[in-house]
OpenMM code with the backbone's topology and positions (N, CA, C; nanometers):
from openmm import Vec3, app, unit

residues = "MET SER GLU ALA THR ALA ARG THR SER ARG TRP ARG ALA PHE ALA PRO ASP THR ALA GLY ALA ILE TYR GLY THR ILE ALA ALA MET ALA VAL ILE ALA GLY THR ALA GLY ASP PRO SER HIS ALA LYS PRO LEU ASN LEU THR VAL ALA THR LEU PHE VAL PHE TRP LEU ALA HIS VAL TYR ALA GLN ALA LEU SER HIS HIS LEU ARG GLY ALA ARG ARG LEU GLU TRP PRO VAL VAL ARG GLU ALA MET ILE GLU GLU ARG ALA LEU LEU GLU GLY PRO LEU PRO LEU LEU VAL VAL LEU ALA LEU GLY ALA LEU GLY VAL LEU ASP GLU HIS LEU THR VAL ARG LEU ALA LEU TRP LEU GLY VAL ALA GLN LEU VAL THR TRP GLY ILE LEU TYR ALA ARG ARG GLN ARG TRP GLY TRP PRO THR ALA LEU THR ALA GLY ALA ILE ASN GLY THR PHE GLY LEU LEU ILE VAL LEU LEU GLU VAL VAL VAL HIS".split()
positions = [
    Vec3(7.2851, 12.7488, 10.1312),
    Vec3(7.3713, 12.8076, 10.1322),
    Vec3(7.3099, 12.8591, 10.3191),
    Vec3(7.4567, 12.8205, 10.3723),
    Vec3(7.4199, 12.8740, 10.5390),
    Vec3(7.3789, 12.9795, 10.5789),
    Vec3(7.2964, 13.0244, 10.6395),
    Vec3(7.3123, 13.1387, 10.7036),
    Vec3(7.4240, 13.2696, 10.7469),
    Vec3(7.5137, 13.2220, 10.7783),
    Vec3(7.6104, 13.3180, 10.7873),
    Vec3(7.6697, 13.3466, 10.6629),
    Vec3(7.6647, 13.3101, 10.5984),
    Vec3(7.7336, 13.3549, 10.4330),
    Vec3(7.5675, 13.4821, 10.3803),
    Vec3(7.4581, 13.4290, 10.4521),
    Vec3(7.3438, 13.4839, 10.3603),
    Vec3(7.3851, 13.6861, 10.4241),
    Vec3(7.4266, 13.6740, 10.5628),
    Vec3(7.4641, 13.8028, 10.5882),
    Vec3(7.5788, 13.8827, 10.5365),
    Vec3(7.5340, 13.9639, 10.5781),
    Vec3(7.6465, 14.1450, 10.4759),
    Vec3(7.7160, 14.1544, 10.6017),
    Vec3(7.8383, 14.1574, 10.5529),
    Vec3(7.9015, 14.2882, 10.6385),
    Vec3(8.0545, 14.3064, 10.6098),
    Vec3(8.1217, 14.3918, 10.6640),
    Vec3(8.2354, 14.4301, 10.6151),
    Vec3(8.3161, 14.3347, 10.6180),
    Vec3(8.3252, 14.1887, 10.7025),
    Vec3(8.4114, 14.1057, 10.7344),
    Vec3(8.3789, 14.0365, 10.6619),
    Vec3(8.2358, 13.9764, 10.5244),
    Vec3(8.2982, 13.8723, 10.3999),
    Vec3(8.3718, 13.9033, 10.2818),
    Vec3(8.3969, 14.0403, 10.2637),
    Vec3(8.5167, 14.0150, 10.2362),
    Vec3(8.6548, 13.9550, 10.2181),
    Vec3(8.7069, 13.9845, 10.3789),
    Vec3(8.8247, 13.8736, 10.3921),
    Vec3(8.7996, 13.6857, 10.4344),
    Vec3(8.7019, 13.6292, 10.3438),
    Vec3(8.7170, 13.5036, 10.3506),
    Vec3(8.5961, 13.4478, 10.2817),
    Vec3(8.6114, 13.3270, 10.1874),
    Vec3(8.4964, 13.2657, 10.1623),
    Vec3(8.4241, 13.1926, 10.2288),
    Vec3(8.3248, 13.1374, 10.2060),
    Vec3(8.2605, 13.0960, 10.2342),
    Vec3(8.3099, 12.9914, 10.3811),
    Vec3(8.2410, 13.0346, 10.4985),
    Vec3(8.3168, 13.0336, 10.5459),
    Vec3(8.3549, 12.8769, 10.6496),
    Vec3(8.2765, 12.8179, 10.5932),
    Vec3(8.1949, 12.6203, 10.6696),
    Vec3(8.3319, 12.5543, 10.5649),
    Vec3(8.1984, 12.6260, 10.3943),
    Vec3(8.3274, 12.5238, 10.2993),
    Vec3(8.5028, 12.5402, 10.3514),
    Vec3(8.5398, 12.6447, 10.3634),
    Vec3(8.6804, 12.6366, 10.3735),
    Vec3(8.7137, 12.6356, 10.5026),
    Vec3(8.6659, 12.6110, 10.5747),
    Vec3(8.6914, 12.5674, 10.6853),
    Vec3(8.7626, 12.3877, 10.6788),
    Vec3(8.6797, 12.3264, 10.6272),
    Vec3(8.6137, 12.1875, 10.6133),
    Vec3(8.7040, 12.1877, 10.4911),
    Vec3(8.7524, 12.2542, 10.3598),
    Vec3(8.8900, 12.1718, 10.3125),
    Vec3(8.9891, 12.2678, 10.3560),
    Vec3(9.0193, 12.3721, 10.4329),
    Vec3(9.1677, 12.3408, 10.4767),
    Vec3(9.1486, 12.1981, 10.5791),
    Vec3(9.1072, 12.1453, 10.6464),
    Vec3(9.0410, 12.0330, 10.7795),
    Vec3(9.1067, 11.8953, 10.6673),
    Vec3(9.0374, 11.9383, 10.5914),
    Vec3(9.0760, 11.7863, 10.4953),
    Vec3(9.2022, 11.7953, 10.3794),
    Vec3(9.2520, 11.8965, 10.3388),
    Vec3(9.4118, 11.9203, 10.3508),
    Vec3(9.4739, 11.8965, 10.4339),
    Vec3(9.4806, 11.9600, 10.5620),
    Vec3(9.5536, 11.9207, 10.6681),
    Vec3(9.5912, 11.7838, 10.6768),
    Vec3(9.4422, 11.7183, 10.7509),
    Vec3(9.4794, 11.5783, 10.7038),
    Vec3(9.5639, 11.4855, 10.6141),
    Vec3(9.5568, 11.5125, 10.4637),
    Vec3(9.5968, 11.5055, 10.3742),
    Vec3(9.7594, 11.5050, 10.3765),
    Vec3(9.7949, 11.5818, 10.4244),
    Vec3(9.8657, 11.6449, 10.4553),
    Vec3(10.0205, 11.5631, 10.5621),
    Vec3(9.9143, 11.5841, 10.6643),
    Vec3(9.9663, 11.5164, 10.7558),
    Vec3(9.9671, 11.3897, 10.7476),
    Vec3(9.9338, 11.3145, 10.6588),
    Vec3(9.9313, 11.1685, 10.6448),
    Vec3(10.0136, 11.1265, 10.5387),
    Vec3(10.0685, 11.2671, 10.4914),
    Vec3(10.1540, 11.2052, 10.3899),
    Vec3(10.3682, 11.2662, 10.4610),
    Vec3(10.3266, 11.3115, 10.5529),
    Vec3(10.4296, 11.3546, 10.6080),
    Vec3(10.5296, 11.2631, 10.5927),
    Vec3(10.4918, 11.1465, 10.6334),
    Vec3(10.6369, 11.0466, 10.6567),
    Vec3(10.7380, 11.0041, 10.5379),
    Vec3(10.6951, 11.0888, 10.4062),
    Vec3(10.7243, 11.0635, 10.2510),
    Vec3(10.7011, 11.1990, 10.2002),
    Vec3(10.7396, 11.2806, 10.2118),
    Vec3(10.6969, 11.4261, 10.1546),
    Vec3(10.7599, 11.3950, 9.9808),
    Vec3(10.8073, 11.3524, 9.9608),
    Vec3(10.9045, 11.3733, 9.8519),
    Vec3(10.8483, 11.3557, 9.7325),
    Vec3(10.8434, 11.3794, 9.6181),
    Vec3(10.7936, 11.4291, 9.4739),
    Vec3(10.6818, 11.4489, 9.4790),
    Vec3(10.6333, 11.5400, 9.5182),
    Vec3(10.5046, 11.6154, 9.5085),
    Vec3(10.4310, 11.5575, 9.5722),
    Vec3(10.4358, 11.4673, 9.6152),
    Vec3(10.3369, 11.3465, 9.7030),
    Vec3(10.2164, 11.3827, 9.7993),
    Vec3(10.2596, 11.4703, 9.8824),
    Vec3(10.1656, 11.6111, 9.9850),
    Vec3(10.0501, 11.6669, 9.8805),
    Vec3(10.1195, 11.7625, 9.7900),
    Vec3(10.0529, 11.8268, 9.6328),
    Vec3(9.9639, 11.7114, 9.5920),
    Vec3(10.0083, 11.6880, 9.5058),
    Vec3(9.9414, 11.5537, 9.4310),
    Vec3(9.8145, 11.4966, 9.5292),
    Vec3(9.8289, 11.4195, 9.6699),
    Vec3(9.6914, 11.3813, 9.7294),
    Vec3(9.6199, 11.4829, 9.7559),
    Vec3(9.6496, 11.5862, 9.8155),
    Vec3(9.5912, 11.7011, 9.8363),
    Vec3(9.4928, 11.7635, 9.7538),
    Vec3(9.5729, 11.7707, 9.6147),
    Vec3(9.4585, 11.8324, 9.5413),
    Vec3(9.3523, 11.7118, 9.4617),
    Vec3(9.4265, 11.5602, 9.4547),
    Vec3(9.3096, 11.5044, 9.4209),
    Vec3(9.2096, 11.4662, 9.5185),
    Vec3(9.2669, 11.4587, 9.6502),
    Vec3(9.1458, 11.4194, 9.7671),
    Vec3(9.0491, 11.5852, 9.7729),
    Vec3(9.1224, 11.6453, 9.7644),
    Vec3(8.9724, 11.8163, 9.7741),
    Vec3(8.9148, 11.7784, 9.6440),
    Vec3(8.9629, 11.7350, 9.5589),
    Vec3(8.8611, 11.7553, 9.4317),
    Vec3(8.7273, 11.6696, 9.4376),
    Vec3(8.8126, 11.5557, 9.5170),
    Vec3(8.6798, 11.4468, 9.5313),
    Vec3(8.5693, 11.4470, 9.6428),
    Vec3(8.6508, 11.5445, 9.7489),
    Vec3(8.5222, 11.5888, 9.8298),
    Vec3(8.4393, 11.6578, 9.7432),
    Vec3(8.4937, 11.7854, 9.6376),
    Vec3(8.4436, 11.9130, 9.6205),
    Vec3(8.3227, 11.8592, 9.4958),
    Vec3(8.3802, 11.7211, 9.4027),
    Vec3(8.2609, 11.6907, 9.3572),
    Vec3(8.1741, 11.5944, 9.4235),
    Vec3(8.2081, 11.5504, 9.5188),
    Vec3(8.1069, 11.4661, 9.6381),
    Vec3(8.0095, 11.5467, 9.7208),
    Vec3(8.0489, 11.6506, 9.7457),
    Vec3(7.9230, 11.7622, 9.7656),
    Vec3(7.8949, 11.8706, 9.6764),
    Vec3(7.9489, 11.8289, 9.5284),
    Vec3(7.8179, 11.8965, 9.3846),
    Vec3(7.7314, 11.8070, 9.4052),
    Vec3(7.7867, 11.6477, 9.3673),
    Vec3(7.7004, 11.5763, 9.3894),
    Vec3(7.6113, 11.5944, 9.5283),
    Vec3(7.6235, 11.5789, 9.6279),
    Vec3(7.4976, 11.5923, 9.7139),
    Vec3(7.4194, 11.7063, 9.7321),
    Vec3(7.4517, 11.7984, 9.6628),
    Vec3(7.3619, 11.9125, 9.6277),
    Vec3(7.2323, 11.9311, 9.5249),
    Vec3(7.3274, 11.8268, 9.4150),
    Vec3(7.2418, 11.8432, 9.3196),
    Vec3(7.1865, 11.7107, 9.3693),
    Vec3(7.1695, 11.6251, 9.4445),
    Vec3(7.0594, 11.5039, 9.4450),
    Vec3(6.9799, 11.5976, 9.5783),
    Vec3(7.0063, 11.6654, 9.6639),
    Vec3(6.9204, 11.7310, 9.7424),
    Vec3(6.8354, 11.8153, 9.6684),
    Vec3(6.8560, 11.8372, 9.6227),
    Vec3(6.7738, 11.9528, 9.4712),
    Vec3(6.6688, 11.8512, 9.4340),
    Vec3(6.7551, 11.7844, 9.3774),
    Vec3(6.6672, 11.6593, 9.2879),
    Vec3(6.5490, 11.5740, 9.4045),
    Vec3(6.5728, 11.5551, 9.5304),
    Vec3(6.4707, 11.5174, 9.6537),
    Vec3(6.3732, 11.6427, 9.6626),
    Vec3(6.4133, 11.7346, 9.6984),
    Vec3(6.2755, 11.8363, 9.7180),
    Vec3(6.1974, 11.8583, 9.5833),
    Vec3(6.2062, 11.7927, 9.5165),
    Vec3(6.0886, 11.7599, 9.3900),
    Vec3(6.1506, 11.8104, 9.2707),
    Vec3(6.2434, 11.8523, 9.2565),
    Vec3(6.2577, 11.8460, 9.1160),
    Vec3(6.3018, 11.6783, 8.9726),
    Vec3(6.1906, 11.7178, 8.8491),
    Vec3(6.1410, 11.6066, 8.8243),
    Vec3(6.3470, 11.5278, 8.7635),
    Vec3(6.4008, 11.6369, 8.7074),
    Vec3(6.4996, 11.6009, 8.6684),
    Vec3(6.6247, 11.7231, 8.7069),
    Vec3(6.7701, 11.6687, 8.6781),
    Vec3(6.8814, 11.7389, 8.7481),
    Vec3(6.9367, 11.7644, 8.5975),
    Vec3(6.8997, 11.9330, 8.6379),
    Vec3(6.9373, 12.0292, 8.4789),
    Vec3(7.0613, 12.1573, 8.5540),
    Vec3(7.1341, 12.1229, 8.4297),
    Vec3(7.2943, 12.1872, 8.4616),
    Vec3(7.3006, 12.3120, 8.4988),
    Vec3(7.1822, 12.4073, 8.5681),
    Vec3(7.2084, 12.5303, 8.6094),
    Vec3(7.2106, 12.5430, 8.7747),
    Vec3(7.1456, 12.3946, 8.7779),
    Vec3(7.1586, 12.3590, 8.9400),
    Vec3(7.2193, 12.2867, 9.0607),
    Vec3(7.3586, 12.2127, 8.8907),
    Vec3(7.4803, 12.1446, 8.8653),
    Vec3(7.5609, 12.2798, 8.8771),
    Vec3(7.5825, 12.3923, 8.8055),
    Vec3(7.6325, 12.4937, 8.7570),
    Vec3(7.6544, 12.6068, 8.9200),
    Vec3(7.5202, 12.5765, 8.9684),
    Vec3(7.5087, 12.6648, 9.1103),
    Vec3(7.5588, 12.5722, 9.2110),
    Vec3(7.5655, 12.4742, 9.1826),
    Vec3(7.6372, 12.3717, 9.2798),
    Vec3(7.7603, 12.3372, 9.2960),
    Vec3(7.8233, 12.3610, 9.2077),
    Vec3(7.9749, 12.3388, 9.1478),
    Vec3(8.0526, 12.4826, 9.2516),
    Vec3(7.9671, 12.6854, 9.2319),
    Vec3(7.9761, 12.7906, 9.2520),
    Vec3(7.9553, 12.7246, 9.4196),
    Vec3(7.8631, 12.7211, 9.4303),
    Vec3(7.8313, 12.6846, 9.6152),
    Vec3(7.9328, 12.5883, 9.6901),
    Vec3(8.0362, 12.5030, 9.6339),
    Vec3(8.1145, 12.4506, 9.6949),
    Vec3(8.2102, 12.5009, 9.6660),
    Vec3(8.2470, 12.5963, 9.6087),
    Vec3(8.3545, 12.6400, 9.5847),
    Vec3(8.5199, 12.6334, 9.6912),
    Vec3(8.4102, 12.6768, 9.7870),
    Vec3(8.5001, 12.7304, 9.9225),
    Vec3(8.5897, 12.6108, 9.9895),
    Vec3(8.5577, 12.4756, 9.9105),
    Vec3(8.5616, 12.3961, 9.9553),
    Vec3(8.6957, 12.3986, 9.8958),
    Vec3(8.7623, 12.4175, 9.8054),
    Vec3(8.9041, 12.4472, 9.7209),
    Vec3(8.9370, 12.5491, 9.7345),
    Vec3(8.9372, 12.6793, 9.7601),
    Vec3(8.9515, 12.8072, 9.7665),
    Vec3(8.9817, 12.8108, 9.9489),
    Vec3(8.9386, 12.7413, 10.0062),
    Vec3(9.0071, 12.7507, 10.1888),
    Vec3(9.1350, 12.7415, 10.1317),
    Vec3(9.1824, 12.6370, 10.0946),
    Vec3(9.3006, 12.5473, 10.1230),
    Vec3(9.4013, 12.6173, 10.0309),
    Vec3(9.3563, 12.7357, 9.9082),
    Vec3(9.4507, 12.7120, 9.8414),
    Vec3(9.5829, 12.7564, 9.8637),
    Vec3(9.5978, 12.8593, 10.0319),
    Vec3(9.7685, 12.8943, 10.0536),
    Vec3(9.8560, 12.7903, 10.1099),
    Vec3(9.7959, 12.6542, 10.1374),
    Vec3(9.8368, 12.5202, 10.1884),
    Vec3(9.8593, 12.5058, 10.0431),
    Vec3(9.7512, 12.4731, 9.9387),
    Vec3(9.9240, 12.4363, 9.7638),
    Vec3(10.0224, 12.4640, 9.7594),
    Vec3(9.9974, 12.6603, 9.7621),
    Vec3(10.1166, 12.6630, 9.7695),
    Vec3(10.1985, 12.6690, 9.8340),
    Vec3(10.1837, 12.6561, 9.9211),
    Vec3(10.3221, 12.6369, 10.0134),
    Vec3(10.3626, 12.4693, 9.9693),
    Vec3(10.2810, 12.3744, 10.0210),
    Vec3(10.3056, 12.2605, 9.8638),
    Vec3(10.4276, 12.2458, 9.7432),
    Vec3(10.3025, 12.3325, 9.6663),
    Vec3(10.4393, 12.3172, 9.5278),
    Vec3(10.5346, 12.4184, 9.5015),
    Vec3(10.5737, 12.4753, 9.6728),
    Vec3(10.6586, 12.4905, 9.6709),
    Vec3(10.8284, 12.4114, 9.6887),
    Vec3(10.7453, 12.3451, 9.7689),
    Vec3(10.8687, 12.2015, 9.8101),
    Vec3(10.8172, 12.1188, 9.6689),
    Vec3(10.7442, 12.0972, 9.6298),
    Vec3(10.7150, 11.9900, 9.5089),
    Vec3(10.8467, 12.1004, 9.3822),
    Vec3(10.8221, 12.2178, 9.3825),
    Vec3(10.9302, 12.2740, 9.2879),
    Vec3(11.0926, 12.3153, 9.3555),
    Vec3(11.0986, 12.2523, 9.4721),
    Vec3(11.2077, 12.2377, 9.5631),
    Vec3(11.2673, 12.3703, 9.6061),
    Vec3(11.2065, 12.4502, 9.6043),
    Vec3(11.2371, 12.6385, 9.6961),
    Vec3(11.2489, 12.6008, 9.8244),
    Vec3(11.1515, 12.5230, 9.8903),
    Vec3(11.0950, 12.4490, 10.0138),
    Vec3(11.2250, 12.3081, 10.0351),
    Vec3(11.2570, 12.3093, 10.1731),
    Vec3(11.2389, 12.1210, 10.1633),
    Vec3(11.1485, 12.0592, 10.2139),
    Vec3(11.1577, 11.9803, 10.1598),
    Vec3(10.9903, 11.8706, 10.1737),
    Vec3(10.9710, 11.8548, 10.2964),
    Vec3(11.0489, 11.8684, 10.3786),
    Vec3(10.9956, 11.8202, 10.5412),
    Vec3(10.9655, 11.9597, 10.6090),
    Vec3(11.0378, 12.0575, 10.5539),
    Vec3(10.9662, 12.1873, 10.5573),
    Vec3(10.8639, 12.2935, 10.5205),
    Vec3(10.7863, 12.2082, 10.4113),
    Vec3(10.7168, 12.2134, 10.3475),
    Vec3(10.6011, 12.1682, 10.3741),
    Vec3(10.6217, 12.0202, 10.4455),
    Vec3(10.4648, 12.0020, 10.5518),
    Vec3(10.4316, 12.0621, 10.6351),
    Vec3(10.5764, 12.1184, 10.7627),
    Vec3(10.5537, 12.1907, 10.8336),
    Vec3(10.5034, 12.2981, 10.8328),
    Vec3(10.5634, 12.4097, 10.7991),
    Vec3(10.5067, 12.5345, 10.7133),
    Vec3(10.3298, 12.5304, 10.6735),
    Vec3(10.2421, 12.4160, 10.5394),
    Vec3(10.1344, 12.3527, 10.5103),
    Vec3(10.0685, 12.3338, 10.7054),
    Vec3(10.0708, 12.2971, 10.7170),
    Vec3(10.0299, 12.2400, 10.8283),
    Vec3(10.0055, 12.3694, 10.9457),
    Vec3(10.1206, 12.4073, 10.9500),
    Vec3(10.1033, 12.5497, 11.0584),
    Vec3(10.0411, 12.6396, 10.9789),
    Vec3(10.0152, 12.6632, 10.8908),
    Vec3(10.0030, 12.7752, 10.7813),
    Vec3(9.8339, 12.7396, 10.8174),
    Vec3(9.7558, 12.6150, 10.8083),
    Vec3(9.6347, 12.5573, 10.7970),
    Vec3(9.5646, 12.6227, 10.9588),
    Vec3(9.6420, 12.5527, 11.0407),
    Vec3(9.6220, 12.6448, 11.1346),
    Vec3(9.5866, 12.7722, 11.2270),
    Vec3(9.6587, 12.8373, 11.1339),
    Vec3(9.6512, 13.0260, 11.1693),
    Vec3(9.5092, 13.0400, 11.0188),
    Vec3(9.4901, 12.9513, 10.9433),
    Vec3(9.3724, 12.9566, 10.8689),
    Vec3(9.2650, 12.9633, 10.9266),
    Vec3(9.3010, 12.8080, 11.0694),
    Vec3(9.1189, 12.7871, 11.0785),
    Vec3(9.1402, 12.9182, 11.2072),
    Vec3(9.2428, 12.9393, 11.2882),
    Vec3(9.1627, 13.0547, 11.4250),
    Vec3(9.1591, 13.1967, 11.2930),
    Vec3(9.1865, 13.2026, 11.1828),
    Vec3(9.1592, 13.3112, 11.1466),
    Vec3(8.9618, 13.3053, 11.0984),
    Vec3(8.9017, 13.2077, 10.9990),
    Vec3(8.7873, 13.1628, 10.9625),
    Vec3(8.7292, 13.1648, 11.1193),
    Vec3(8.7549, 13.1196, 11.2369),
    Vec3(8.6789, 13.0923, 11.3136),
    Vec3(8.6150, 13.2713, 11.3801),
    Vec3(8.7238, 13.3635, 11.3620),
    Vec3(8.7307, 13.4961, 11.4207),
    Vec3(8.5864, 13.5901, 11.2847),
    Vec3(8.6816, 13.5476, 11.2137),
    Vec3(8.5769, 13.6141, 11.1364),
    Vec3(8.4435, 13.6086, 11.1053),
    Vec3(8.4338, 13.4231, 11.0616),
    Vec3(8.2714, 13.4059, 11.1177),
    Vec3(8.1857, 13.4928, 11.1859),
    Vec3(8.2511, 13.4480, 11.3072),
    Vec3(8.2092, 13.4901, 11.4609),
    Vec3(8.1911, 13.6787, 11.4225),
    Vec3(8.2433, 13.7377, 11.3748),
    Vec3(8.3062, 13.8688, 11.3453),
    Vec3(8.1587, 13.8766, 11.2176),
    Vec3(8.1595, 13.8522, 11.1480),
    Vec3(8.0757, 13.8145, 11.0412),
    Vec3(7.8951, 13.7877, 11.0715),
    Vec3(7.8994, 13.6883, 11.2466),
    Vec3(7.7231, 13.6787, 11.3188),
    Vec3(7.7098, 13.8609, 11.3493),
    Vec3(7.8578, 13.9179, 11.3782),
    Vec3(7.8565, 14.0410, 11.5083),
    Vec3(7.8441, 14.0159, 11.6661),
    Vec3(7.9483, 13.9086, 11.6629),
    Vec3(7.9189, 13.8210, 11.7769),
    Vec3(7.9884, 13.9225, 11.8594),
    Vec3(8.0751, 13.9647, 11.9522),
    Vec3(8.1283, 14.0340, 12.0524),
    Vec3(8.2937, 13.9708, 12.0390),
    Vec3(8.3830, 14.0698, 12.0241),
    Vec3(8.5124, 13.9924, 12.0215),
    Vec3(8.5551, 13.8603, 12.0884),
    Vec3(8.5482, 13.8815, 12.2365),
    Vec3(8.5944, 13.7649, 12.3594),
    Vec3(8.5168, 13.6714, 12.2397),
    Vec3(8.3928, 13.6174, 12.2142),
    Vec3(8.3179, 13.5281, 12.1545),
    Vec3(8.3620, 13.4995, 11.9950),
    Vec3(8.4092, 13.5468, 11.9051),
    Vec3(8.5030, 13.6268, 11.8236),
    Vec3(8.6500, 13.4637, 11.8555),
    Vec3(8.6927, 13.5192, 11.9026),
    Vec3(8.7991, 13.5064, 11.9991),
    Vec3(8.8287, 13.3247, 12.0404),
    Vec3(8.7194, 13.3070, 12.1207),
    Vec3(8.6915, 13.1793, 12.1330),
    Vec3(8.6242, 13.0742, 12.0093),
    Vec3(8.5754, 13.1590, 11.8871),
    Vec3(8.5539, 13.0422, 11.7876),
    Vec3(8.6826, 13.0563, 11.7770),
    Vec3(8.7955, 13.1253, 11.7319),
    Vec3(8.9004, 13.1083, 11.6476),
    Vec3(8.9826, 13.0433, 11.7194),
    Vec3(8.9477, 13.0396, 11.9021),
    Vec3(9.0668, 12.8941, 11.9474),
    Vec3(9.0293, 12.7440, 11.8784),
    Vec3(8.8717, 12.7683, 11.9087),
    Vec3(8.8507, 12.6444, 11.8874),
    Vec3(8.8630, 12.5999, 11.7354),
    Vec3(8.7855, 12.6823, 11.7093),
    Vec3(8.8743, 12.6308, 11.4658),
    Vec3(9.0009, 12.5481, 11.5062),
    Vec3(9.1422, 12.6663, 11.5987),
    Vec3(9.2631, 12.5932, 11.5561),
    Vec3(9.2768, 12.5106, 11.6503),
    Vec3(9.2067, 12.4823, 11.7132),
    Vec3(9.1935, 12.3438, 11.7564),
    Vec3(9.1835, 12.2197, 11.6896),
    Vec3(9.1461, 12.2314, 11.5981),
    Vec3(9.0793, 12.1091, 11.4925),
    Vec3(9.2235, 12.1157, 11.4285),
    Vec3(9.2911, 12.2224, 11.3789),
    Vec3(9.3693, 12.2071, 11.3523),
    Vec3(9.5302, 12.1761, 11.4429),
    Vec3(9.5439, 12.2105, 11.5255),
    Vec3(9.6132, 12.1576, 11.6349),
    Vec3(9.6182, 11.9817, 11.6631),
    Vec3(9.5020, 11.9351, 11.6347),
    Vec3(9.4350, 11.8103, 11.7232),
    Vec3(9.5483, 11.7309, 11.5846),
    Vec3(9.5185, 11.8078, 11.4476),
    Vec3(9.5727, 11.7571, 11.2972),
    Vec3(9.7428, 11.7377, 11.3049),
    Vec3(9.7929, 11.8049, 11.3425),
    Vec3(9.9046, 11.8121, 11.4028),
    Vec3(9.9317, 11.7346, 11.4983),
    Vec3(9.9125, 11.7016, 11.6206),
    Vec3(9.9667, 11.6359, 11.6953),
    Vec3(9.9506, 11.4993, 11.6494),
    Vec3(9.8289, 11.4595, 11.5904),
    Vec3(9.8757, 11.3620, 11.4990),
    Vec3(9.9593, 11.3006, 11.4093),
    Vec3(9.9488, 11.4296, 11.3227),
    Vec3(10.0315, 11.4061, 11.2657),
    Vec3(10.2079, 11.4106, 11.3181),
    Vec3(10.2750, 11.4627, 11.4663),
    Vec3(10.3782, 11.4216, 11.5229),
    Vec3(10.3892, 11.2642, 11.6492),
    Vec3(10.2027, 11.2750, 11.6409),
    Vec3(10.2533, 11.1026, 11.6873),
    Vec3(10.2862, 10.9624, 11.6095),
    Vec3(10.1995, 11.0296, 11.4857),
    Vec3(10.2496, 10.9215, 11.3570),
    Vec3(10.3844, 10.9068, 11.2935),
    Vec3(10.4655, 11.0823, 11.2817),
    Vec3(10.6026, 11.0269, 11.2080),
    Vec3(10.6382, 11.0382, 11.3403),
] * unit.nanometer
topology = app.Topology()
chain = topology.addChain("A")
for resn in residues:
    res = topology.addResidue(resn, chain)
    for name in ("N", "CA", "C"):
        topology.addAtom(name, app.Element.getBySymbol(name[0]), res)
């Protein structure tokens, strides 16, 4: 578990494990941007969910291997279960993006609008988590806002790539 998640503060209640949420959101945004050229028939939603699940499994597997490499004779279910719980933020972080994509898949929102909304929501989440991470570390507001800006820049780069590619 990262040092940031081990500290307790009032900011902990507002975000999942920040590193996992950030990583999951960036991964989801990359898939959404990649499917933006043809967002029909729930393609962005299906590919994003599948990709996040594979990444989550890979992280769980890596955690389990790490445990084994630290001297465990064999892999035990409690270790795997703990890794599954520890890595769940990778799935939880991008949930709002998946809700937006689901609205598009259901026809509630225009498919192209859905992609744009999901990408910009991802940028907003990244900014927010950068700020929350810094505040959980008890860093001052100027540093927290800088962390949010840096985080948001990753999302903006994905939006820029989507614009250039499509």
